[in-house]
C-alpha positions in Angstrom: 62.1 155.4 88.7 62.1 152.2 90.9 61.9 152.2 94.7 65.6 151.8 95.4 66.6 154.8 93.2 63.8 156.9 94.7 64.9 155.8 98.3 68.5 156.7 97.5 67.6 160.3 95.9 65.5 161.0 98.9 68.3 160.1 101.4 70.7 162.2 99.4 68.4 165.2 99.3 67.8 164.7 103.1 71.5 164.4 104.1 73.0 166.8 101.5 73.0 169.8 103.7 75.2 168.0 106.5 77.5 166.6 103.7 78.1 170.3 102.4 78.7 171.6 106.0 81.4 168.9 106.4 83.1 170.1 103.1 85.7 172.9 103.7 85.7 174.1 100.1 81.9 174.1 100.0 81.9 176.2 103.3 84.5 178.7 101.7 82.6 179.2 98.4 79.3 179.5 100.5 80.8 182.2 102.7 82.1 184.1 99.7 78.9 183.9 97.8 77.0 185.1 100.8 79.4 187.9 101.5 78.9 189.0 97.8 75.1 188.9 98.1 75.1 190.9 101.1 77.5 193.6 99.6 75.2 193.7 96.6 72.1 194.2 98.7 73.7 196.9 100.8 74.9 198.8 97.7 71.5 198.4 95.9 69.0 198.3 98.7 67.1 201.3 97.4 66.9 200.0 93.8 64.1 197.8 94.5 63.3 196.8 90.8 67.0 195.7 90.4 67.0 193.6 93.5 63.7 191.9 92.6 65.2 191.1 89.1 68.4 189.8 90.5 66.4 187.7 93.0 64.5 186.3 90.1 67.7 185.6 88.1 69.3 183.7 91.2 66.0 181.7 91.8 66.2 180.5 88.1 70.0 179.7 88.2 69.6 177.9 91.5 66.7 175.8 90.2 68.7 175.0 87.1 71.8 174.0 89.2 69.6 171.8 91.4 67.9 170.1 88.5 71.3 169.5 86.8 72.7 167.9 90.0 69.7 165.6 90.3 69.9 164.6 86.7 73.7 163.8 87.0 73.1 161.8 90.1 70.4 159.7 88.3 72.6 159.4 85.4 75.4 158.1 87.4 73.2 155.6 89.2 71.9 154.4 85.8 75.5 154.1 84.3 76.3 152.0 87.6 73.4 149.8 87.2 74.0 149.3 83.4 77.5 148.0 84.3 76.1 145.7 87.0 77.9 147.6 89.6 74.6 148.5 91.2 72.2 145.9 90.1 69.5 146.6 92.7 69.3 150.1 91.5 68.5 149.2 88.0 66.1 152.0 86.5 62.9 150.9 85.0 60.8 153.7 83.5 
């Protein structure tokens, strides 16, 4: 990845949290997910093996979602560069 792509990816990762906080739909989905997780943990707090298994599953799913988002961003940037819409961002392996 060239310096311009790396700089853009770093900036996006740094500012993503603020962008999410400014998105009403993201806030709504996040609040719903948090409420469901809290309800699950309250209901199953005595079942430690289940809680640990669910935590492991969530970690794996969140890692996968993060990776997919990053790859989609890079693909979009590469498509823009290929169309000369973002010439300085041209990817050079």
